[in-house]
N, C-alpha and C positions, 0 to 999 in steps of 0.2 A: 779353145773351149768347146766349139761344136764337136759332137761325136762322143764326148765323154759324159755329157749331162745325164744320160739315161742311167748312169751308175751312181748318181748323187741322191742323197736323201733330201727331204724338204729342208732340214736344218742346214745342210751343206749348200743348198741353192740359195737360201737366205744369206748365208755368209758370203757367197759369191756376189750377190746383189749389193750387199754392204760395201764390198770391195769396189764395185763399179761406181757406187755413190761417192766413195772417197776419191776416186779418179776424177769424177765430174766436178766435185766440190772445188778442186784447184785447177780445173781445166783452163787453158789459155790458148786453145787451138784456133780461135777466131777473135775478131776485134770486139765482140760483145763482152769479153772479159774486162775491157777497159771502162765500160759504162754500167755494168750490172752492180747491184747491191748484194744480191744473194743468188746463188745457183738454186734453181727450183727443180730439183731432181724428180719429184713425184712423191705421192703419199698414198698409204692405204695398206691393204692386205697383200703380203708378198706371195701368197698362195691363191690369189683371187682367180675365180673363173671368168670374171667380167672386168675388163680394163677399158678405161676411157682415155682417148687421146685427143687433145686440143691442139691449138696452133702454137702459142708461145705465152710466157708469163706476161701479165700486165703490171701496172705500177704497184698495186697492193700485193700481188703475189711476189714481186721482186723484193718488196720490203719485208714480207713475212716468211718467205721461203716455202710457201705451200701453194699448190695449184688450186684454182677455182675456189677462191674465197670471195666474200662480198655477196652481192645479190644473185649473181649467176650461180655461185656455189650453193646458195640457199635453195634456189629453185631446183638445182640438180639433186640435192639431198631430199627435198620434198617429193620429187618424182621417184626417187629410189624407195622412199618409205611406202609409197603407194603400191609398190610391187613386192613389199616385204623385205627390202634390203636397207642397209645403212651405208654410210660412207666407209665405215670400217670393214665392210664386206668386199669392197672393190678396190682397184688400184687406179689412180688418176695421174696422168702424165701429159706432157706436151711434146710436139715435134722438136722444139728447141727448149733447152734448159735455162737459157738466159733471156732477159727481156730485151727486145730490140728498142733502141731509142725512139721515144715518141709513139710506141706501139705500132711502128711501121711493119709491113710484111717482112717475113724473113727473106734474106738474100740466099741465092743458091749456094755460095761457098760456106755460109753459116750452117745450112742444112747438111751439107756434105760433111762438115767437121763434126756435127753433133749426132748424126744418124746412128752411129754405132752404139750410143748410149740407149736409144730407144730400142734398137734391135736386141741388145743385151737384156733389157727389161722384159721384153716379150719372151725371149728364150728362157729366162730364168724364172719368171712368174708362171709361165705356161698357161695363159688364159685360154678359155674356150672361145670367148667372144671378145673382139676388139671393136668398141663402138667409137667411131670418129665423130667429133663434135664440130659441126660447121663445115663451110666450104673448103677452107684451106687444108685442114687435116684430111678430109675426105678425098680431095683431088690428089693430094700427094701420095697417100697410102694406096689408092687405087691405081695411080699412074695414068689417070684419065681426066680430061677437062669437064666431064659431065657435071652440071651443077647439082647442089644438094637438094634443091626443090624438086628435082626429077627422080632422085634415087633414094631419098630418105626412107627409112623403114624397110629397105629391101636388102636382105642378107645375102652374102655370097662368100664362097671360100676363096681365100687369097693367101699367098705365101708372102709373109712380111719378114724380111731378114731370113732366118733359118727355120721359122715355124709357120705352119699352115694354121690359119685361124678362120673363124666365122666373122667376117668383117661386116659391120652393121652401121651404116651412116645415119646420123641424127642431126637435126637442127641444133644450132648452138644456143644454149640457154640464154646467153646475153641478148641474142637477137629476138628472143621470145618474151623478154621481160615486160614489154609494154604493148604487146599485141596478143590479145586473148586468143585469137584463132590459132596463132602459132603455138601457144601453150597447149591448146587442145590437141594439135597435131603431135607435139612432143609426147603428151600423155598417151595418146594412142600407140605411138611407136614404142614407148617404154613398156606398155602393156604386153607387147609381143616378146619381150626379153626373157621371161621365165621359160617359155616354150623353146626358145632358141638355145638357152643354156642347157635345157633338159636333153637336147640332142647329143651333148657331149662334144669333145673336140673332133675335128676332122682327122682322117688318116694322115699321119705325118710323113714327110718325104723320106726317102731312103738315104743311103750314103751320098755325099756331095756329088759324085759323078752321075748319079741317077736322078738328081733333082731337076725340077723345072726351073726356068729362070725366075728370080724373085719378081713379085708383082710390082715393086717400086724401088727405085733408088731415089731417095727423097729429093735429091738435087736435080734429077733428070728432068729436063724440059720445064723446070719451074718458071723460067723467064717467060715462056710462051703461055703459061697458065695464069699469071698474075692479073692480066687484063680481062680475065673471064669471070671474076668473082662478082 
């Protein structure tokens, strides 16, 4: 698929994305297939300039098949409204498409099995900005153990799978629900998103032989990072 996407129309990209969803919907590449209720592929605008990536589905998401529902999702929608966007304007996904039992941290082999779905989503949706929500998604996509409290609200260019994006770490809405100061920090970081989106996408890498190494293999070094959250 990489290399021929420049010749696809938006409608053709959406059809490719639907095909990836159909693959994910019946995926049994790791043990989470045995415990999930529903594959939570992601939801939103298939042509979104802004994409959010969280860690993994929780219980409610697993039941409903939609990411970021409940109180955390409501806060996310409120913050989007404050910058003139709605949930329908963005795309929301997770590093894993299935809920880990008991909401435990994802295991390295699960991330390895699932990462191609996220990479395909980023490649086909072509977001300008990928905003990581919380510590786990931020550390994985950056390939670095630096905590979210140190780098939230600081944009940088990163190659995620085959696409270069403006990576923008954010605090997780669930962590901010009961702490007013964290909501204020989230609000300040969200307020910077319109200007970041206005920059447009970074220059994309050339043919595969000319590309820099990807910023992150989702499973790489994750075992060494789990104790740093």
